[in-house]
C-alpha positions in Angstrom: 2.7 -5.7 10.5 3.2 -7.7 13.7 0.6 -10.4 12.9 1.0 -10.2 9.1 -2.8 -10.4 8.8 -4.9 -8.2 6.6 -5.1 -7.4 2.9 -1.5 -8.3 2.1 -1.5 -11.6 4.1 -1.1 -13.9 1.0 1.6 -11.7 -0.4 4.0 -11.8 2.5 5.2 -15.4 1.6 5.7 -14.4 -2.0 7.2 -10.9 -1.6 8.8 -10.1 1.8 7.5 -6.8 3.1 10.7 -5.9 4.9 12.3 -3.6 2.3 9.0 -2.0 1.4 8.3 -1.3 5.1 11.8 0.2 5.7 11.6 2.3 2.6 8.1 3.5 3.5 9.1 4.3 7.0 12.0 6.4 5.8 10.1 8.1 3.0 7.1 9.0 5.2 9.4 10.3 7.9 11.4 12.4 5.5 8.2 13.9 4.1 6.7 14.9 7.5 4.2 12.0 7.4 2.8 12.6 4.0 0.0 10.2 3.4 0.6 10.4 -0.3 3.9 8.7 0.2 2.3 5.9 2.2 -0.3 5.3 -0.4 2.4 5.2 -3.2 4.4 2.6 -1.3 1.3 0.5 -0.6 0.4 0.7 -4.3 3.8 -0.4 -5.3 3.7 -3.4 -2.9 0.2 -4.4 -4.1 1.3 -4.2 -7.7 4.4 -6.2 -7.1 2.4 -8.8 -5.2 -0.1 -9.1 -8.0 2.6 -9.4 -10.6 3.9 -12.4 -8.7 0.5 -14.1 -8.5 -0.4 -13.2 -4.9 -3.9 -12.3 -4.0 -4.2 -8.8 -2.5 -7.5 -7.8 -0.8 -8.8 -4.3 -0.5 -6.1 -2.3 1.1 -7.3 1.1 0.1 -10.3 1.2 2.5 -8.4 0.5 5.7 -5.5 2.7 4.7 -7.7 5.6 3.4 -5.9 5.6 0.1 -8.0 6.5 -2.9 -7.2 5.3 -6.4 -5.2 7.9 -8.4 -7.3 9.7 -10.9 -10.5 9.3 -8.9 -12.1 12.6 -8.2 -14.6 13.4 -5.5 -16.0 16.2 -7.6 -19.6 16.0 -8.7 -20.5 17.2 -12.1 -23.9 18.6 -12.8 
């Protein structure tokens, strides 16, 4: 957040992260740090950025958020 570098860098000029950040901070704190909430907020920000034409790089790997619907189960 401090340097505004990283996967959302190109988006920060298009969609200001301030409200997303504040909402995320509140929601994560209210849910005892639930990572699921963090991932949902990052997904919403990425989606909003993309809708406004901003390039969003891989944010899932550094945040540890997996795509919804992706299972780690192995079927034989």
